[in-house]
N, C-alpha and C positions, 0 to 999 in steps of 0.2 A: 926379132924378139917377139914372144907371144904376148898379146894383150890379156887383161885379166879374164875376160869372158872365154877366150880360147883356153886358158889354164884351167878354169872350172870345168868346162866341157871335157878337156882332156882327162881330168882326175875322175869324173863320173864314168867316161867311157872306159877307162882302165879298170875300175873297180866293179861296175855293174854290166858293162857292155850292152847298153840298151839299143833298141832299134833306132831311136831318134831322141835328140836332146835339143831344146829350144830355150834360150835365155832371153828374157824380156827385162829391160831396165825401166823400172817405174819409179825411179828416184824423183823425177819431176813431178810427180803427183803428191809428194810429201814435203815440198819446199816450205810450206807454211807451217809445219809442225814445229813445236817448241824445241823437240830434241833433234831436229834435222841436222845432219853432219854431211856437208858436201864431199867429205873424203870417204864416205860409206855409201853403199848401194842398197837400194830397195829392189830386190829381184824377184821375178817370177820365173820358175823353172817348169817347163812342161816336159816330162819324161815319158816316152813310150817304151815300156819294158814289161815283158811277161814275167820276169823274175820279180819285180816290185809288186805287179798286180797280184802275184800268188801269195804275197805276204799280207799281214794286217796292215791297215793304214798307219798305225802307230809304229810298227816295226820298219815299215818302208821309209817313213819320215826319219826315224832314228838312224838308218842306214846312210840316208843322204847327209844328215847333219854330221854323222861321224866322219864322212868323207870330206866334208867342207869345214871341218872344226877350225882349222887355222884362219880360213877365209872368214868365218863367222866372227872370230874374235877381232879380226883386223880391218876387213873391207866390206863386210856385208851387215847392214843394220837390220834388215828384215828379209825373210826368204818366204815366198809363197810357193807351195809345191802342188803341182797337178800331175797325177799319175794316170796314164792312159793305157 
C-alpha cells in the first residue's frame, strides 16, 4: 500500500507531469503551536516544473491546491510551495 507522501506525489505527477517533486515533512517544527494536530501534516513541496513556472505564481499555487483539495481538507494543515 502506498503511503501518504507517495499518494501526494502520484497525484501531482499525473496532473502536472513535473520534472521532479520533493516533499518535506515540517510537522515537527510546529508541535508547540496551539492549533497543532498530530493527524495533519505541515508540508513543503518543491516542484521542478516548466509548466508551473510558465504560469503566474497565484495560478500555479491554485493548480496545486486544486489537485490536493481532498488532502488539504483531511491530512494537510499547511502547505508551503516552492516552484523551480
